[in-house]
KOLDOTI-988707 format. One line per 8 residues: number of its first residue (from 1); for each residue x negated, y negated, z of N, C-alpha, C, O, CB. Coordinates in Angstrom, 1 decimal. Glycine has a CB too. Example, Ala and Ser with C-alpha at 12.3 -4.5 7.8 and 13.67 -1.06 7.14 Angstrom:
REM KOLDOTI-988707
1	-13.2/5.7/7.8/-12.3/4.5/7.8/-13.2/3.3/7.8/-14.2/3.3/8.5/-11.3/4.5/9.0 | -12.8/2.2/7.1/-13.7/1.1/7.1/-12.9/0.0/7.9/-13.4/-1.1/8.0/-14.1/0.6/5.7
This chain:
REM KOLDOTI-988707
1	78.2/128.0/-0.2/78.5/126.7/0.2/77.2/126.0/0.8/77.0/124.9/0.6/79.6/126.7/1.3 | 76.5/126.8/1.6/75.2/126.3/2.2/74.2/125.9/1.1/73.5/124.9/1.3/74.6/127.3/3.1 | 74.2/126.6/0.0/73.3/126.3/-1.1/73.7/125.0/-1.7/72.8/124.2/-2.1/73.2/127.5/-2.1 | 74.9/124.8/-1.9/75.4/123.5/-2.5/75.0/122.3/-1.6/74.6/121.3/-2.2/76.9/123.6/-2.7 | 75.2/122.4/-0.3/74.9/121.3/0.6/73.4/121.1/0.6/73.0/120.0/0.5/75.4/121.7/2.0 | 72.6/122.2/0.6/71.2/122.1/0.5/70.7/121.4/-0.8/69.8/120.6/-0.8/70.5/123.4/0.7 | 71.3/121.8/-1.9/71.0/121.2/-3.2/71.3/119.7/-3.2/70.6/118.9/-3.7/71.8/121.9/-4.3 | 72.5/119.3/-2.6/72.9/117.9/-2.6/71.9/117.1/-1.7/71.5/116.0/-2.1/74.3/117.7/-2.0
9	71.5/117.6/-0.6/70.5/116.9/0.3/69.2/116.8/-0.4/68.6/115.7/-0.4/70.3/117.7/1.6 | 68.7/117.8/-1.1/67.4/117.7/-1.9/67.5/116.7/-3.0/66.6/115.9/-3.2/67.1/119.1/-2.4 | 68.7/116.7/-3.7/68.8/115.8/-4.8/68.9/114.3/-4.3/68.3/113.4/-4.9/70.1/116.1/-5.6 | 69.5/114.1/-3.1/69.6/112.8/-2.5/68.2/112.3/-2.1/67.8/111.2/-2.3/70.5/112.8/-1.3 | 67.4/113.3/-1.5/66.1/112.9/-1.0/65.2/112.6/-2.2/64.4/111.6/-2.2/65.5/114.1/-0.3 | 65.2/113.4/-3.3/64.4/113.1/-4.5/64.8/111.7/-5.1/64.0/111.0/-5.5/64.5/114.2/-5.5 | 66.1/111.5/-5.1/66.6/110.2/-5.7/66.0/109.0/-4.9/65.7/108.0/-5.4/68.1/110.2/-5.7 | 66.0/109.2/-3.6/65.5/108.1/-2.7/64.0/107.9/-2.9/63.6/106.7/-3.0/65.7/108.4/-1.2
17	63.3/109.0/-3.1/61.8/108.8/-3.4/61.6/108.1/-4.7/60.7/107.2/-4.8/61.2/110.2/-3.5 | 62.3/108.4/-5.7/62.1/107.7/-7.0/62.5/106.2/-6.9/61.9/105.4/-7.6/63.0/108.4/-8.1 | 63.5/105.9/-6.1/63.9/104.5/-6.0/62.8/103.7/-5.2/62.6/102.5/-5.6/65.2/104.4/-5.2 | 62.1/104.3/-4.3/61.0/103.7/-3.6/59.9/103.4/-4.5/59.2/102.3/-4.3/60.6/104.5/-2.4 | 59.6/104.2/-5.4/58.5/104.0/-6.3/58.7/102.7/-7.1/57.7/101.9/-7.3/58.3/105.2/-7.3 | 59.9/102.4/-7.6/60.1/101.2/-8.3/59.9/100.0/-7.4/59.3/99.0/-7.9/61.6/101.2/-8.8 | 60.3/100.0/-6.2/60.0/98.9/-5.3/58.6/98.8/-5.0/58.1/97.6/-4.9/60.8/99.1/-4.0 | 57.9/99.9/-4.8/56.4/99.8/-4.5/55.7/99.2/-5.7/54.7/98.4/-5.5/55.9/101.2/-4.3
25	56.0/99.5/-6.9/55.4/98.9/-8.1/55.5/97.4/-8.0/54.5/96.7/-8.3/55.9/99.4/-9.4 | 56.6/96.9/-7.7/56.7/95.4/-7.7/56.0/94.8/-6.5/55.5/93.7/-6.6/58.2/95.0/-7.6 | 55.9/95.5/-5.4/55.1/95.0/-4.3/53.6/95.0/-4.5/52.9/94.2/-4.0/55.4/95.8/-3.0 | 53.1/96.0/-5.3/51.7/96.1/-5.6/51.2/94.9/-6.5/50.0/94.7/-6.6/51.4/97.4/-6.3 | 52.1/94.3/-7.2/51.7/93.2/-8.1/51.7/91.9/-7.3/52.6/91.0/-7.5/52.7/93.1/-9.3 | 50.8/91.8/-6.3/50.7/90.6/-5.5/49.5/89.8/-5.9/48.5/90.3/-6.5/50.7/90.9/-4.0 | 49.4/88.6/-5.5/48.2/87.7/-5.7/47.3/87.9/-4.5/47.7/87.8/-3.4/48.6/86.2/-5.9 | 46.0/88.1/-4.8/45.0/88.2/-3.8/44.2/86.9/-3.8/44.0/86.3/-4.8/44.1/89.5/-4.0
33	43.7/86.6/-2.6/42.8/85.4/-2.5/41.5/85.8/-2.1/41.3/86.5/-1.1/43.4/84.3/-1.5 | 40.4/85.4/-2.8/39.1/85.7/-2.4/38.6/84.7/-1.4/38.6/83.5/-1.7/38.1/85.8/-3.7 | 38.2/85.1/-0.2/37.9/84.2/0.8/36.5/83.5/0.5/36.2/82.5/1.2/37.8/84.9/2.2 | 35.8/84.0/-0.4/34.4/83.4/-0.6/34.5/82.3/-1.7/33.5/81.6/-1.9/33.5/84.5/-1.1 | 35.6/82.1/-2.3/35.6/81.0/-3.4/36.2/79.7/-2.9/36.5/78.8/-3.7/36.4/81.5/-4.6 | 36.4/79.5/-1.6/36.8/78.3/-1.1/38.3/78.1/-1.0/38.8/77.0/-0.7/36.3/77.2/-1.9 | 39.1/79.1/-1.4/40.5/79.0/-1.3/41.1/79.3/0.0/42.3/79.2/0.2/41.2/79.9/-2.4 | 40.3/79.6/1.0/40.8/80.0/2.3/40.8/78.8/3.3/40.8/79.1/4.5/40.0/81.1/2.9
41	40.8/77.6/2.8/40.7/76.4/3.7/42.0/76.3/4.5/41.9/75.9/5.7/40.5/75.2/2.9 | 43.1/76.6/4.0/44.4/76.5/4.8/44.3/77.5/6.0/44.7/77.1/7.1/45.6/76.9/3.9 | 43.8/78.7/5.7/43.7/79.7/6.8/42.7/79.1/7.9/42.9/79.3/9.1/43.2/81.0/6.3 | 41.6/78.6/7.4/40.6/78.1/8.3/41.1/76.9/9.1/40.8/76.8/10.3/39.3/77.6/7.6 | 41.9/76.0/8.5/42.5/74.9/9.3/43.4/75.4/10.4/43.5/74.9/11.5/43.3/74.0/8.3 | 44.2/76.5/10.1/45.0/77.1/11.1/44.2/77.6/12.3/44.6/77.4/13.4/45.9/78.2/10.5 | 43.1/78.2/12.0/42.3/78.8/13.1/41.7/77.6/13.9/41.6/77.7/15.1/41.1/79.6/12.5 | 41.2/76.6/13.2/40.6/75.4/13.9/41.6/74.8/14.8/41.3/74.4/15.9/40.1/74.4/12.9
49	42.9/74.6/14.4/43.9/74.0/15.2/44.2/74.8/16.4/44.4/74.3/17.5/45.2/73.7/14.4 | 44.3/76.1/16.2/44.5/77.0/17.4/43.3/77.0/18.4/43.5/77.0/19.6/44.7/78.5/16.9 | 42.1/76.9/17.8/41.0/76.8/18.7/41.0/75.5/19.5/40.7/75.5/20.7/39.7/76.8/17.8 | 41.4/74.4/18.9/41.6/73.1/19.7/42.6/73.2/20.8/42.4/72.8/21.9/41.9/72.0/18.7 | 43.8/73.9/20.5/44.8/74.0/21.5/44.3/74.9/22.6/44.6/74.7/23.8/46.1/74.6/20.8 | 43.6/76.0/22.2/43.1/76.9/23.2/42.1/76.2/24.2/42.1/76.4/25.4/42.4/78.1/22.6 | 41.2/75.4/23.6/40.2/74.7/24.4/40.9/73.7/25.3/40.5/73.5/26.5/39.1/74.1/23.5 | 41.9/73.0/24.8/42.6/72.0/25.6/43.3/72.7/26.7/43.4/72.2/27.9/43.6/71.2/24.7
57	43.9/73.9/26.4/44.6/74.6/27.5/43.7/75.1/28.6/44.0/75.0/29.7/45.4/75.8/26.8 | 42.5/75.6/28.2/41.5/76.1/29.1/41.0/75.0/30.0/40.9/75.1/31.2/40.4/76.8/28.4 | 40.7/73.8/29.3/40.3/72.7/30.1/41.3/72.2/31.1/41.0/71.8/32.2/39.9/71.5/29.1 | 42.6/72.1/30.6/43.6/71.6/31.5/43.8/72.6/32.7/44.0/72.1/33.8/44.9/71.5/30.7 | 43.8/73.9/32.5/43.9/74.8/33.6/42.7/74.7/34.5/42.9/74.7/35.7/44.0/76.3/33.0 | 41.5/74.6/34.0/40.3/74.5/34.8/40.3/73.2/35.7/39.8/73.3/36.8/39.1/74.5/34.0 | 40.9/72.2/35.1/40.9/70.9/35.9/42.0/70.8/36.9/41.9/70.0/37.8/40.9/69.7/34.9 | 43.1/71.6/36.7/44.2/71.4/37.6/44.7/72.6/38.4/45.6/72.6/39.1/45.4/71.0/36.7
65	43.9/73.7/38.3/44.2/74.9/39.1/43.5/74.8/40.4/42.3/74.6/40.4/43.8/76.2/38.3 | 44.2/74.8/41.5/43.6/74.7/42.8/44.1/75.8/43.7/45.0/76.6/43.4/44.0/73.3/43.4 | 43.4/76.0/44.9/43.8/77.0/45.8/44.3/76.3/47.1/43.6/75.4/47.7/42.6/77.9/46.2 | 45.5/76.6/47.5/46.2/76.1/48.7/46.6/77.3/49.5/47.5/78.0/49.0/47.3/75.1/48.3 | 46.2/77.4/50.7/46.5/78.5/51.6/46.3/79.8/50.9/47.1/80.7/51.0/48.0/78.3/52.1 | 45.2/80.0/50.3/44.8/81.2/49.6/45.7/81.6/48.5/45.7/82.8/48.1/44.7/82.3/50.6 | 46.5/80.6/47.9/47.3/80.9/46.8/46.9/79.9/45.7/46.5/78.8/45.9/48.8/80.7/47.2 | 47.1/80.4/44.4/46.8/79.5/43.3/48.0/78.6/43.0/49.1/79.0/43.0/46.5/80.4/42.0
73	47.7/77.3/42.8/48.7/76.3/42.5/48.2/75.5/41.3/47.0/75.3/41.1/48.9/75.4/43.8 | 49.2/75.0/40.5/48.9/74.2/39.4/49.2/72.8/39.8/50.3/72.5/40.2/49.6/74.6/38.1 | 48.3/71.8/39.7/48.4/70.5/40.3/49.2/69.5/39.4/49.4/68.4/39.9/47.1/69.9/40.5 | 49.6/69.8/38.2/50.4/68.9/37.4/51.8/69.4/37.1/52.0/70.6/37.1/49.6/68.5/36.1 | 52.7/68.5/36.8/54.0/68.8/36.5/54.2/69.3/35.0/53.3/69.1/34.2/55.0/67.7/36.8 | 55.3/69.8/34.7/55.6/70.2/33.3/55.6/69.0/32.4/55.0/69.1/31.3/57.0/70.9/33.3 | 56.1/67.9/32.8/56.1/66.7/32.0/54.7/66.2/31.7/54.4/65.8/30.5/56.9/65.6/32.6 | 53.8/66.2/32.7/52.4/65.8/32.5/51.7/66.8/31.5/50.9/66.4/30.7/51.7/65.7/33.8
81	52.0/68.1/31.7/51.4/69.1/30.9/51.8/68.9/29.4/50.9/69.0/28.5/51.9/70.5/31.4 | 53.1/68.6/29.2/53.5/68.4/27.8/53.0/67.1/27.2/52.7/67.0/26.0/55.1/68.4/27.7 | 52.9/66.1/28.1/52.3/64.8/27.6/50.9/64.9/27.2/50.4/64.1/26.4/52.5/63.7/28.7 | 50.1/65.9/27.7/48.8/66.1/27.3/48.7/66.6/25.8/47.7/66.4/25.1/48.1/67.2/28.2 | 49.8/67.3/25.4/49.9/67.8/24.0/50.0/69.3/23.9/49.8/69.9/22.9/48.6/67.3/23.3 | 50.3/69.9/25.1/50.5/71.3/25.1/52.0/71.7/25.2/52.8/70.9/25.7/49.7/71.9/26.3 | 52.3/72.9/24.7/53.7/73.3/24.6/54.2/73.7/26.0/53.4/74.2/26.9/53.8/74.5/23.7 | 55.5/73.4/26.3/56.0/73.8/27.6/56.1/75.3/27.7/56.3/75.8/28.8/57.4/73.1/27.7
89	56.1/76.0/26.6/56.0/77.5/26.6/54.8/77.9/27.4/54.9/78.8/28.2/56.0/78.1/25.2 | 53.7/77.3/27.1/52.4/77.6/27.8/52.6/77.3/29.3/52.1/78.1/30.2/51.3/76.8/27.3 | 53.2/76.2/29.7/53.4/75.9/31.1/54.3/76.9/31.8/54.0/77.4/32.9/54.1/74.5/31.2 | 55.4/77.3/31.1/56.3/78.3/31.7/55.6/79.6/31.9/55.7/80.3/32.9/57.5/78.5/30.8 | 54.8/80.0/30.9/54.0/81.3/31.0/53.0/81.2/32.1/52.8/82.2/32.8/53.4/81.6/29.6 | 52.3/80.0/32.2/51.3/79.9/33.3/52.0/80.0/34.6/51.4/80.6/35.5/50.6/78.5/33.1 | 53.1/79.4/34.8/53.8/79.4/36.1/54.2/80.9/36.5/54.1/81.3/37.6/55.1/78.5/36.1 | 54.7/81.6/35.5/55.0/83.0/35.7/53.8/83.8/36.0/53.8/84.7/36.9/55.7/83.6/34.4
97	52.7/83.6/35.3/51.4/84.3/35.6/50.9/83.9/37.0/50.3/84.8/37.7/50.4/84.0/34.6 | 51.0/82.7/37.4/50.5/82.3/38.7/51.4/82.9/39.8/50.8/83.3/40.9/50.6/80.7/38.9 | 52.7/83.0/39.6/53.5/83.7/40.6/53.1/85.2/40.7/53.1/85.7/41.8/55.0/83.6/40.2 | 52.9/85.8/39.6/52.4/87.2/39.6/51.1/87.3/40.3/50.9/88.3/41.0/52.4/87.7/38.2 | 50.2/86.4/40.0/48.8/86.5/40.6/48.9/86.3/42.1/48.2/87.0/42.9/47.9/85.4/40.0 | 49.8/85.3/42.6/49.9/85.1/44.0/50.5/86.3/44.7/50.2/86.6/45.8/50.8/83.9/44.2 | 51.5/87.0/44.0/52.0/88.2/44.6/50.9/89.3/44.7/50.9/90.0/45.7/53.2/88.7/43.7 | 50.1/89.4/43.7/49.0/90.3/43.7/48.0/90.0/44.9/47.5/90.9/45.5/48.2/90.4/42.4
105	47.7/88.7/45.1/46.9/88.3/46.1/47.4/88.7/47.5/46.7/89.2/48.3/46.7/86.7/46.1 | 48.7/88.5/47.7/49.4/88.9/48.9/49.3/90.4/49.1/49.1/90.9/50.2/50.8/88.4/49.0 | 49.6/91.2/48.1/49.8/92.6/48.2/48.4/93.3/48.4/48.3/94.3/49.0/50.4/93.2/47.0 | 47.3/92.7/47.8/46.0/93.3/48.0/45.3/92.8/49.2/44.3/93.4/49.6/45.2/93.1/46.8 | 45.7/91.7/49.8/45.1/91.1/50.9/43.8/90.3/50.6/42.9/90.2/51.5/44.8/92.2/51.9 | 43.7/89.8/49.4/42.5/89.0/49.1/42.4/87.7/50.0/43.5/87.1/50.2/42.5/88.5/47.6 | 41.3/87.4/50.5/41.1/86.3/51.5/40.2/85.2/50.9/40.2/84.1/51.6/40.6/86.8/52.8 | 39.5/85.4/49.9/38.5/84.4/49.4/38.9/83.9/48.0/38.0/83.9/47.1/37.2/85.0/49.4
113	40.1/83.4/47.8/40.5/83.0/46.5/39.8/81.7/46.0/39.5/81.6/44.8/42.0/82.7/46.5 | 39.4/80.9/46.9/38.6/79.7/46.6/37.3/80.1/45.9/36.9/79.5/44.9/38.3/78.8/47.8 | 36.6/81.1/46.5/35.3/81.6/45.9/35.5/82.3/44.6/34.8/82.1/43.6/34.6/82.5/46.9 | 36.6/83.0/44.5/36.9/83.8/43.2/37.2/82.7/42.1/36.8/82.9/41.0/38.1/84.7/43.4 | 38.0/81.7/42.4/38.3/80.7/41.4/37.0/79.9/41.0/36.9/79.7/39.8/39.3/79.7/42.0 | 36.1/79.6/41.9/34.9/79.0/41.5/34.0/79.9/40.6/33.4/79.4/39.7/34.1/78.5/42.8 | 34.0/81.2/40.9/33.3/82.1/40.1/33.9/82.2/38.7/33.2/82.2/37.7/33.3/83.5/40.7 | 35.2/82.1/38.6/35.9/82.2/37.3/35.6/80.9/36.5/35.4/81.0/35.3/37.4/82.3/37.5
121	35.5/79.7/37.2/35.1/78.5/36.5/33.7/78.6/36.0/33.5/78.2/34.9/35.2/77.3/37.5 | 32.8/79.2/36.7/31.4/79.3/36.3/31.4/80.1/35.0/30.7/79.8/34.1/30.6/80.0/37.4 | 32.2/81.2/35.0/32.2/82.0/33.7/32.8/81.3/32.6/32.3/81.4/31.4/33.1/83.3/34.0 | 33.8/80.4/32.8/34.4/79.6/31.7/33.3/78.6/31.3/33.2/78.3/30.1/35.6/78.9/32.2 | 32.6/78.0/32.2/31.6/77.0/31.8/30.5/77.6/30.9/30.1/77.0/30.0/31.0/76.4/33.1 | 30.1/78.8/31.3/29.1/79.4/30.4/29.6/79.8/29.0/28.9/79.7/28.1/28.6/80.7/31.1 | 30.9/80.1/28.9/31.5/80.5/27.6/31.9/79.2/26.8/31.6/79.2/25.6/32.7/81.4/27.9 | 32.5/78.2/27.4/33.1/77.1/26.7/32.4/75.8/26.9/32.7/74.8/26.3/34.5/77.0/27.0
129	31.5/75.7/27.9/30.9/74.4/28.2/31.6/73.8/29.4/32.8/74.1/29.7/30.9/73.5/27.0 | 30.9/72.9/30.1/31.5/72.3/31.3/32.6/71.3/30.9/32.4/70.5/30.0/30.4/71.7/32.1 | 33.7/71.2/31.7/34.7/70.2/31.5/34.1/68.9/32.1/33.0/68.8/32.6/36.0/70.5/32.1 | 35.0/67.9/32.2/34.5/66.6/32.7/34.1/66.6/34.2/33.2/65.9/34.6/35.6/65.6/32.5 | 34.7/67.5/34.9/34.3/67.6/36.4/34.2/69.0/36.8/34.9/69.9/36.2/35.3/66.8/37.3 | 33.3/69.3/37.7/33.2/70.7/38.3/34.1/70.8/39.5/34.3/69.8/40.2/31.7/71.0/38.6 | 34.6/72.0/39.7/35.4/72.2/40.9/34.6/72.1/42.2/35.2/72.3/43.3/36.2/73.5/40.8
């Protein structure tokens, strides 16, 4: 009886393997795009639009993040944030991250958040260029 069950399991396993090969053959017949022949412009446009959103987000944060009573605060409302052209998902995520950062500031006892924020801005300026105003 054990041999019969073992034989059925082996037969089922082999059958599954052969069925996968047929699916794999159809998957292997895909179209490839050579990035050097100019057909990758759609991909590049996607990257450029994300880059623009990222730079706008960084600039908005740098211009509106302030320190009040040694805690980080964001100076604009959700409606203003969205009217700039950024997703409210980013705003919600930013508020969650600021709450977490402020909790970390309290738990570690950091006292110089204003200086730390200015240093962070300096690093951003070196990487992305200066925004319209310096903190």
